[in-house]
C-alpha angles and dihedrals in degrees: 000000000000124000110204125202105194105321096328127089109242101177138014124204130198131210148148132250129189131182117191140166122232091267091060097254109152106229101176135354150169125199128358104333093175093065113106116246130183114250094214110169092342085079096061096103088056092044088056094058095091089053090061102030094049091057092243095121092052094042092054094042097245113176131198094286095053093047092046091050089054087056096045146082095222126201095233095244121159089260092053091049090051091055091047091051090052091051093052094044094048091052094044092247135135133215088252089068091065115100098187121118127262125246135151114277116264090221109094093211093057091043089055092046091054091047093049093046093045090237127147121227116262136203091273089066091059109110090230095053092102091055090049091049087053092052091049094048089052091050092047092050092049094046091243128148112280098201095062099040092125095054110113088228094055113113091243093054092043087055091053092051092047092053093045093050091050093050092045094046091235139125111256090235090060092061112087118223129210137153121275125218091264093051097256123121116269127195137224121208137145114292091239088056089053089053090048091051092054093045086072089066088057093046110025096170089064093056123107115278116294098011100087097083092052093046091049094048094048093046091050092050094049091047092049097045108027092156089068090059093059121333144263109313094016114131096235092048095047093046092053090047092049092051094040090238095309086123119050111197140176126178125198140194123288096035101299126136135167132188143170125222140144096006094306139091123229124199127185132187123182118201123247089026093281109175137157119052097002091053092046092049093050090048093053091045092050092048090050093050090049089050090239094121130041146118117029092352091058091046090054091060096034093119089068095046100077104000119198123238113226133189126229091277091056094251116144107246101166147329144245116243125184115228094193118147111180116211116216 
């Protein structure tokens, strides 16, 4: 990735890209795809698998919006909070059960409402609260302890690791565990294994035994309710809207992103944790090179393809330009 100021390159960024099929065949790559990376929030669709596969989502009457919110990093808008409230109520849970952190909502409307009302943000505003509600609903359905639902040894978290290992074609012991920003376990595995894991969302019948129904249901929910995955104007939401759910995508912290499209999985990691516009530009560029995005779909996300750099007065001072060259 090159950041231009005027017609001179000011900064260069490095990263890795892997495209795999569900069997683990590396189809295209750039950089060291065997280096472990943490999934962070890019792993949320996989972390939602126990919610669906256990029968909890069906038992509590969760629809597409609730399942998509469990897979998302929502903006904390009023609509997102309504879906979260439904999830908790349907499962007989309260906000106090959530163990995610607290941060101001990303949504400007909700931030202003809190400021005007003199209210402090709560756990429900955390962009991982949907994922946590999904964990809790799974624990409630299984009759498991609610207090310890984030413990790596908890049945819900063991179910997540089991599903991830099966999709990645790895032994569970080979996947490193750590704690994510929201307090949940997060997982490190080679970037090519991340791509393989997401390829199963693009080709559920090829998945290991028993996982296909969950992959299909989660993919359908994210495609139907992309705003629950991020929010209006968010790159992941707008890309899924532009492709009518043909592409299923989830970014995470520290410059990681994974998606499923056209029977393959694509995983990206930018060095130094670079996220936002550089990550979005590399994603669009990779999809274009893989011939997974073009025509009107590419036009719909054109603003993320070569984003302009502006100063505080709004004047264009440069641009971001991906330098990605995928090797077959």
